[in-house]
Phi, psi and omega in degrees: 000143178243143175272131177242131181241129171268094185292342175290333179268330187294126176249012176056044176294331176094006178300320180296317180293328176290322183283322184219074185294342177279349185246324182239147180214137171257119184264178182300338178276007180063027176248150179270136178236141176266119182273338180218096183296332178239090185294152178288168178300325180291328181277341188303317178301319179292322179295318178298322175296318178297317180298313181294328185272353183296118183291340180257002181054041183269351183248146172209164177244139177238141176288166182287000000 
């Protein structure tokens, strides 16, 4: 699975970083960064929670 971000929609609220801090990060420049574009199987449940919780619907998962 790959993480896809629509950066035009993303407002860096940080819900994703709260749900999956090993995968998403809000840096000092107030922008969201994806630390693992292809999350591991162990990270996938948290990433799915982050995708569902994004208030701007800026995140999605794509199959390989």
